[in-house]
VMD Tcl script that draws the C-alpha trace (Angstrom):
set ca {
  {6.53 -7.84 2.98}
  {4.25 -5.08 0.05}
  {5.31 -1.46 1.17}
  {1.51 -1.44 3.04}
  {2.15 -4.19 5.21}
  {5.85 -2.81 6.61}
  {4.22 0.29 6.70}
  {1.14 -1.71 9.55}
  {4.40 -2.73 11.16}
  {6.49 0.16 10.85}
  {3.15 1.92 12.67}
  {3.39 -0.62 15.82}
  {7.07 0.81 16.38}
  {9.16 3.45 18.24}
  {11.27 6.28 16.95}
  {15.22 4.68 16.64}
  {18.23 4.49 14.79}
  {16.04 2.71 11.96}
  {12.69 4.65 12.70}
  {11.59 7.99 12.37}
  {7.94 9.32 12.00}
  {7.28 12.81 10.93}
  {3.67 14.83 11.10}
  {4.30 17.02 7.91}
  {5.91 16.74 5.00}
  {9.61 17.78 4.77}
  {9.87 21.62 3.44}
  {11.06 21.33 -0.40}
  {9.48 22.71 -3.25}
  {10.09 26.58 -3.15}
  {11.86 25.88 0.24}
  {14.99 28.23 1.31}
  {18.12 26.50 2.35}
  {17.57 26.12 6.10}
  {14.35 24.47 5.51}
  {16.24 22.10 2.85}
  {18.99 21.05 5.35}
  {16.25 19.02 7.33}
  {15.60 16.40 4.86}
  {19.47 15.99 3.68}
  {20.67 15.94 7.43}
  {17.94 12.98 8.28}
  {18.80 11.44 5.14}
  {22.28 11.63 6.17}
  {22.18 10.90 9.71}
  {20.16 7.70 8.59}
  {22.81 6.55 6.56}
  {25.50 6.70 9.39}
  {23.86 5.26 11.95}
  {24.66 1.60 13.94}
  {22.03 -0.93 13.01}
  {21.54 -4.37 10.99}
  {18.67 -3.56 8.79}
  {16.86 -0.92 6.73}
  {15.86 2.60 8.09}
  {12.40 4.32 7.57}
  {11.52 8.29 7.66}
  {7.96 7.77 7.38}
  {5.57 10.69 6.70}
  {2.13 11.98 7.37}
  {2.13 9.77 10.66}
  {2.53 11.50 14.41}
  {4.30 8.74 16.83}
  {2.14 7.90 19.94}
  {4.71 6.80 22.46}
  {3.94 2.97 23.59}
  {1.01 2.98 21.65}
  {0.30 2.51 17.49}
  {0.82 5.87 15.36}
  {-1.61 7.67 14.31}
  {-1.76 8.23 10.70}
  {-2.78 11.28 9.60}
  {-1.85 11.79 5.99}
  {0.07 14.21 3.30}
  {-1.55 16.32 0.60}
  {2.42 17.48 -0.55}
  {4.22 15.33 -1.79}
  {8.36 14.75 -3.08}
  {9.87 13.63 -6.62}
  {12.35 10.99 -5.73}
  {14.75 11.84 -8.68}
  {14.54 15.95 -7.70}
  {15.97 15.08 -3.49}
  {18.08 12.36 -5.50}
  {19.80 14.58 -7.07}
  {19.63 17.36 -4.07}
  {21.29 14.89 -1.85}
  {23.61 13.46 -4.23}
  {25.50 16.23 -5.45}
  {26.45 17.34 -1.72}
  {28.14 14.60 -0.37}
  {31.15 12.72 -0.76}
  {29.44 9.41 -2.01}
  {26.38 8.18 -3.28}
  {24.04 7.83 -0.94}
  {21.38 4.89 -1.62}
  {17.53 5.49 -0.80}
  {14.13 6.08 -2.45}
  {11.15 7.89 -1.80}
  {8.03 6.69 -2.28}
  {4.05 7.27 -1.54}
  {1.61 5.06 -0.29}
  {-1.84 4.51 0.27}
  {-2.77 3.40 3.96}
  {-5.57 3.75 5.95}
  {-7.65 5.51 3.15}
  {-4.55 8.44 3.32}
  {-1.17 8.86 1.47}
  {1.85 9.07 3.37}
  {5.43 9.45 2.15}
  {8.07 6.86 2.83}
  {11.68 6.98 2.67}
  {13.71 3.73 3.10}
  {17.47 3.55 3.59}
  {19.07 0.16 3.02}
  {22.43 -0.53 5.20}
  {25.52 0.56 3.13}
  {28.77 1.42 3.34}
  {30.19 4.80 5.66}
  {30.63 7.28 6.35}
  {28.81 9.67 4.31}
  {29.34 14.12 4.79}
  {28.71 16.95 3.07}
  {31.52 17.82 0.64}
  {30.59 21.66 1.84}
  {28.83 23.67 4.58}
  {24.67 23.95 3.21}
  {22.94 26.32 5.16}
  {23.56 25.23 9.18}
  {25.29 21.96 8.29}
  {28.81 22.04 8.06}
  {31.12 20.89 5.82}
  {33.08 17.07 7.00}
  {31.09 16.83 10.18}
  {29.42 13.21 9.96}
  {25.89 13.28 11.12}
  {24.36 10.35 12.74}
  {20.96 8.95 14.19}
  {21.51 8.31 17.82}
  {17.73 6.23 19.21}
  {15.37 8.91 18.20}
  {17.63 11.73 17.76}
  {20.52 13.70 15.73}
  {24.11 13.94 17.01}
  {27.51 14.08 15.38}
  {29.79 11.30 15.21}
  {32.92 10.91 17.79}
  {36.28 10.45 16.10}
  {36.65 6.54 17.33}
  {32.49 6.19 15.86}
  {33.88 7.50 12.14}
  {37.34 5.22 12.46}
  {34.76 2.01 12.61}
  {32.87 2.77 9.88}
  {35.57 2.52 6.96}
  {34.49 -1.32 6.34}
  {31.57 -2.56 4.54}
  {29.82 -4.00 7.68}
  {27.34 -1.58 9.32}
  {26.90 -3.77 11.92}
  {28.27 -2.52 15.40}
  {28.99 -6.05 17.68}
  {26.23 -5.97 19.90}
  {24.13 -7.94 21.85}
  {20.11 -9.09 20.74}
  {16.83 -10.90 21.96}
  {15.65 -13.46 20.21}
  {12.08 -14.11 21.07}
  {9.45 -16.02 20.77}
  {5.71 -17.04 21.54}
  {3.85 -20.34 22.92}
  {0.82 -21.39 23.45}
  {0.98 -23.04 27.16}
  {-1.46 -25.99 28.05}
  {-1.22 -28.46 31.26}
  {-1.98 -28.81 34.75}
  {0.81 -26.29 35.39}
  {1.63 -24.62 31.71}
  {4.19 -26.58 31.45}
  {3.03 -27.80 27.80}
  {4.67 -25.45 25.08}
  {2.36 -25.54 21.59}
  {2.44 -24.27 18.26}
  {-0.91 -25.44 18.03}
  {-3.54 -26.57 20.22}
  {-7.00 -28.43 19.24}
  {-10.28 -28.51 21.58}
  {-13.34 -30.07 21.21}
  {-16.53 -27.76 21.99}
  {-20.40 -28.91 22.48}
  {-22.95 -26.87 20.72}
  {-26.01 -27.09 22.96}
  {-29.52 -27.05 21.11}
  {-31.64 -25.30 23.58}
  {-35.57 -25.07 23.61}
  {-37.44 -21.40 23.23}
  {-38.09 -19.06 26.34}
  {-41.06 -19.47 26.00}
  {-41.04 -23.62 26.30}
  {-39.67 -23.33 29.97}
  {-42.23 -23.14 32.88}
  {-41.28 -20.44 35.51}
  {-39.32 -21.17 38.72}
  {-41.11 -20.40 41.77}
  {-42.97 -16.75 42.49}
  {-41.59 -13.63 41.44}
  {-43.46 -11.46 43.56}
  {-43.79 -11.20 47.65}
  {-41.91 -9.81 49.78}
  {-40.91 -10.63 53.63}
  {-41.24 -7.18 54.24}
  {-44.31 -6.61 52.77}
  {-45.59 -3.37 51.00}
  {-44.09 -1.39 48.66}
  {-42.59 0.54 50.85}
  {-40.51 -1.71 53.07}
  {-36.74 -1.04 53.47}
  {-34.70 -2.41 50.50}
  {-31.38 -3.87 52.39}
  {-31.45 -7.38 51.20}
  {-34.28 -8.19 49.60}
  {-34.59 -11.33 47.49}
  {-37.37 -12.41 44.83}
  {-37.93 -15.70 43.23}
  {-36.42 -15.66 39.34}
  {-39.38 -16.79 37.52}
  {-37.14 -17.02 34.13}
  {-34.28 -19.04 36.21}
  {-35.20 -21.85 33.85}
  {-34.57 -20.35 30.47}
  {-31.70 -18.25 31.99}
  {-30.08 -21.07 32.69}
  {-30.63 -22.18 29.02}
  {-29.38 -19.23 27.53}
  {-25.71 -19.36 29.92}
  {-25.14 -23.34 29.59}
  {-25.26 -22.81 26.10}
  {-22.76 -19.83 26.32}
  {-20.66 -21.20 28.45}
  {-20.29 -24.48 26.25}
  {-18.78 -22.81 23.43}
  {-15.90 -20.70 25.40}
  {-12.10 -21.73 25.44}
  {-9.66 -20.01 26.49}
  {-6.10 -20.03 25.99}
  {-2.52 -18.30 27.87}
  {0.59 -17.81 26.06}
  {4.18 -17.54 26.91}
  {7.03 -15.07 25.62}
  {10.72 -16.80 25.76}
  {14.24 -15.13 25.50}
  {16.59 -17.42 23.91}
  {18.84 -14.88 23.21}
  {21.96 -13.29 24.93}
  {20.36 -9.57 25.76}
  {17.52 -8.58 27.85}
  {14.56 -7.75 25.78}
  {12.38 -4.88 27.30}
  {9.16 -3.31 26.43}
  {8.26 -6.84 25.32}
  {4.85 -6.60 23.70}
  {2.67 -9.17 21.63}
  {0.67 -8.47 19.29}
  {-1.36 -11.03 17.84}
  {-4.12 -11.24 14.25}
  {-7.19 -13.76 14.72}
  {-8.14 -14.61 11.40}
  {-10.69 -17.75 10.26}
  {-13.16 -16.56 13.54}
  {-17.00 -17.85 12.14}
  {-19.77 -15.46 12.54}
  {-21.04 -15.39 15.65}
  {-17.27 -15.58 17.52}
  {-16.49 -13.29 20.28}
  {-13.18 -12.61 21.97}
  {-13.40 -11.39 24.86}
  {-11.56 -10.83 28.78}
  {-11.32 -13.31 31.55}
  {-13.99 -11.04 33.76}
  {-16.64 -10.44 31.03}
  {-17.07 -15.15 31.54}
  {-21.13 -15.28 31.77}
  {-22.43 -16.14 35.06}
  {-24.76 -18.55 36.33}
  {-28.25 -17.47 37.01}
  {-29.08 -17.03 40.62}
  {-32.80 -18.95 41.36}
  {-33.13 -15.75 43.74}
  {-32.62 -11.99 42.63}
  {-30.57 -10.21 45.61}
  {-31.10 -6.31 45.60}
  {-28.19 -4.94 47.48}
  {-27.50 -1.38 45.84}
  {-24.65 -0.89 43.16}
  {-22.41 -3.24 43.21}
  {-19.24 -1.12 43.23}
  {-16.45 -4.19 43.41}
  {-18.05 -4.77 39.88}
  {-17.87 -1.82 38.51}
  {-14.53 -1.33 39.31}
  {-13.20 -4.50 38.19}
  {-14.77 -3.78 34.40}
  {-12.48 -0.35 34.55}
  {-9.22 -1.52 35.70}
  {-6.81 -0.94 33.02}
  {-4.40 -4.06 32.42}
  {-1.91 -5.41 29.92}
  {-4.18 -6.80 27.69}
  {-6.07 -5.25 25.37}
  {-8.65 -6.35 22.99}
  {-9.25 -4.63 19.61}
  {-12.35 -5.34 17.38}
  {-11.49 -4.96 14.04}
  {-12.44 -5.03 9.83}
  {-11.01 -8.16 9.44}
  {-11.73 -9.90 13.40}
  {-9.88 -9.49 16.29}
  {-6.71 -8.08 17.56}
  {-5.00 -8.41 20.88}
  {-2.84 -7.16 22.49}
  {-0.13 -8.27 24.97}
  {1.96 -6.75 26.99}
  {4.85 -8.80 29.13}
  {7.40 -5.94 29.66}
  {11.21 -7.05 30.69}
  {12.31 -10.34 29.72}
  {15.40 -11.71 31.01}
  {18.00 -13.70 28.89}
  {17.38 -17.94 28.74}
  {14.09 -16.76 30.54}
  {10.32 -17.67 29.51}
  {7.66 -15.49 30.69}
  {3.56 -16.66 31.01}
  {1.09 -14.14 31.16}
  {-1.43 -15.12 33.79}
  {-4.72 -14.35 32.19}
  {-6.44 -16.41 29.57}
  {-8.20 -14.63 26.27}
  {-11.29 -16.03 26.07}
  {-13.48 -16.85 22.80}
  {-16.89 -17.98 22.38}
  {-16.75 -20.92 19.39}
  {-20.11 -21.86 17.84}
  {-18.81 -23.97 15.37}
  {-15.72 -26.30 13.73}
  {-13.00 -23.96 12.05}
  {-9.38 -23.10 11.88}
  {-8.49 -20.27 13.70}
  {-5.16 -18.68 12.44}
  {-3.16 -16.03 14.71}
  {-0.38 -13.75 12.85}
  {2.17 -13.22 15.73}
  {4.00 -10.02 15.93}
  {6.50 -9.43 18.82}
  {8.11 -5.98 19.64}
  {10.43 -4.75 21.58}
  {12.55 -1.63 22.30}
  {15.64 -3.89 22.21}
  {14.72 -6.05 18.66}
  {15.76 -4.38 15.70}
  {12.48 -5.09 13.78}
  {9.66 -7.27 14.90}
  {9.94 -10.95 15.05}
  {6.78 -12.40 13.72}
  {5.37 -16.41 13.60}
  {2.13 -17.73 13.58}
  {0.20 -19.97 15.88}
  {-2.92 -21.94 15.18}
  {-6.32 -23.26 17.05}
  {-8.22 -26.36 16.15}
  {-11.57 -26.29 16.88}
  {-14.38 -29.23 17.05}
  {-17.39 -28.35 17.29}
  {-20.49 -31.27 18.21}
  {-24.48 -30.48 18.13}
  {-26.54 -31.64 20.90}
  {-29.94 -31.21 21.59}
  {-31.18 -30.33 25.36}
  {-35.39 -30.64 26.40}
  {-36.46 -28.51 28.64}
  {-36.65 -31.55 31.62}
  {-32.28 -31.69 30.84}
  {-31.79 -28.15 31.38}
  {-33.77 -28.08 34.45}
  {-31.93 -31.14 35.63}
  {-28.65 -29.56 34.86}
  {-29.92 -26.76 36.48}
  {-30.59 -27.86 39.97}
  {-27.19 -30.07 39.50}
  {-24.68 -27.09 39.39}
  {-26.86 -25.30 42.20}
}
mol new
graphics top color blue
foreach p $ca { graphics top sphere $p radius 0.5 }
foreach p [lrange $ca 0 end-1] q [lrange $ca 1 end] { graphics top cylinder $p $q radius 0.2 }
display resetview
């Protein structure tokens, strides 16, 4: 994984024993000892932490709880050789770590990487407010001094505290009762070719009120929708291009997974494609237009905050789904469909990233949607017949 890909992944994680976000650069050049001590303490604490994977300190990034972190960037950069010399002369044995500068989202950020290694690490002499022979370590998102029993366990080459862990996997579900699990799903779709709007006859008379007069009471007025046939043709064309899929996440590990979130990056969508919510599926037009004032229920349904988010990006679409807690050996389905409008044959690749507070690092996998689209021409009469048969 490249440094850029790594940072893009880390931006979606929360602070932990393997990750810390710093909005501003560490004070080092022309800094006093107390300011330099912050960098020293953090590197030692992450080096001593109980973890199974590399730890990272991301500088120039602000954490947003439960959301993607914000890249703010930095203008001052550390020199790896200088901070190596500063730290290595103060600790009981060399710490393996590195500092690098990476550009992400058009801004520069700093990245300190600390691999798993033999511990414990501590200062040989007091430095500023840091005490010699105290073993600082990262616990969750904070730093503490290790307990004697913790230090006793650090005397091996293993930096892994025995613990249980979830194992998460995502599937597309299919079948009448969502009983079929798939990594790849195929769809056959029709793209209707419809006549021009002007080719359709008008439907009924759009004028005239059963109450008569322009100042008649407007409690529930019904008018003929003269554009009904052309509107139905457009609706039929859109409806035939729509497909949807639902997801299920399974925890086959031996520990609960909390705050499970699945991020989908969709690639290969042809021009004219859309990804949208179920609530935005087009409605069939009505033969009569009924005026009842403001539909507050409809407006409310548009602004409900739920666990599904769809974002259009420069490469396509990104979908975020929150599953919440998934118990060990449990499968959890997400009830809502992710809806797509696909105008032609294509293969859609979905990069899946699974996040959880109980995962050391995100789980990654891939799903595929294969869409076969055929064209069919519809005449004005065929559209009219369809509209009559479905109303």
